[in-house]
N, C-alpha and C positions, 0 to 999 in steps of 0.2 A: 413602535414595535421593533423588536430586535431582528437583525438580519438572519437569514438562513445561510449557513456556511456549507458549501459543497467541497469536500476534500478529495483530491485525486490521490488515492492511497498508494499506488505504485510510486508516484513521485515522492510522497512523504516517506514511504518505507526505505527507499534507497538514499534519500537525503539523511535520514536518521541513522541508517547503517554506517555511512561514511563519517558522520559526525561522532558517533558513539561506538565505533567498531571494536574498541578494546574492552568494552564492558561485558562481563560474564556473570552468571548467577553462581550460587554457592557450589554447584556441581561442575563449574567450568564451561557451561553451555553459553553461547552468545546470547546476549539479552539487550544489546544496544538499541535495536529497532523497537522492542517492546517499551523500554524506558523512554525513548525519544517520542514515540507516538503518545504515550500517556502524559508526558510533560507537555506536548503540544495541545492535547485536549484540555489540560488544566489552564494553560495560557489563553487559549481561545475562549474558554468559559469565563475566565476572570476579566479579560480585556476586550472581548468583542461580543460574543453571544454564546448562549448554551444551546442554540438551535443548530445542530451539526448533523450532516449526513455524510457518511463515508462511502465513497464510490470506488469500486474495484474494476480493473480490467478483466473481463471474462469470468469473474468470480474470484474468490480467495484462492491464490495459487497453491498448488500442491507440489511439494518437493519431488523432483524427478519427472514431473509430467511435461509432455511436449507443449510448446506454446500454441494456444488455440489460434486458428486462422480468423481473421476479421475481414471486413469488406474491403479494406485498403489493399490487402494481399491480392485480391482479384483485379483491382484497378491499377495498382502500381507494382510491377514485377519485383522491383528491388526495394520495397518498403522496409526500412531499417536495416537493409543488407550491409551497409558500410559501418554500422554501429559496432564498435569493439566492446566485447563484454568480458569482464573478468569472471570466469566461471566459478571460482572459489567464493568471491564476494557475493555473487548472485545467489549461490546455494545457501550461504550463511544468512543472507537477508530473507530469502524465501522460507527458510526453515522456521522463522519466527512469525510468519503471517497468520497461521491458524490461531496462535495464542493471542495475537493482536485482535483478530476478528472476534474471538471469544470475549476478550476484555471489553471491546466496544459494545457488544451485545449485553454483557453484564452491567455495563454502565447505563443501559437504557437507550442506547443509540441504535441506528440502523446501518447495516452493511448492505449496499445495493450493487447490483451488477446485472449484466445480460451477456450471454455467450455471443461472440461475434462483434462485441462493441468494447472499445476501450473507455476508460473513465472520462476522458475529455470529450468523447462522442456523447456520452450520457449527460454530462454537465452542460454541454452546448445545447 
């Protein structure tokens, strides 16, 4: 039996953004995340398994929305506090997430998430 692959989507989204950050669609909108995720799906299907579940932190992110709190925020005061974030890169990557989630759904796969949990919590 083929393995089930669980994909941490925020990890994949940002990896693909930085690898393909110069890609745009015909209207000049960023499309590197969309391209990279679809390419990853093709590669996984061809070389590993077509049994894939896509796991998101707190749901598919919405541009401009505040970061949802999770259980670690209550336990560790400075959880991710020292992480430096490039706001422009973050906004560009997040702007493509709804299209990625929709493409995943149209391909017949599932997007899963739970408010208050990050993807790695759910995968564990």
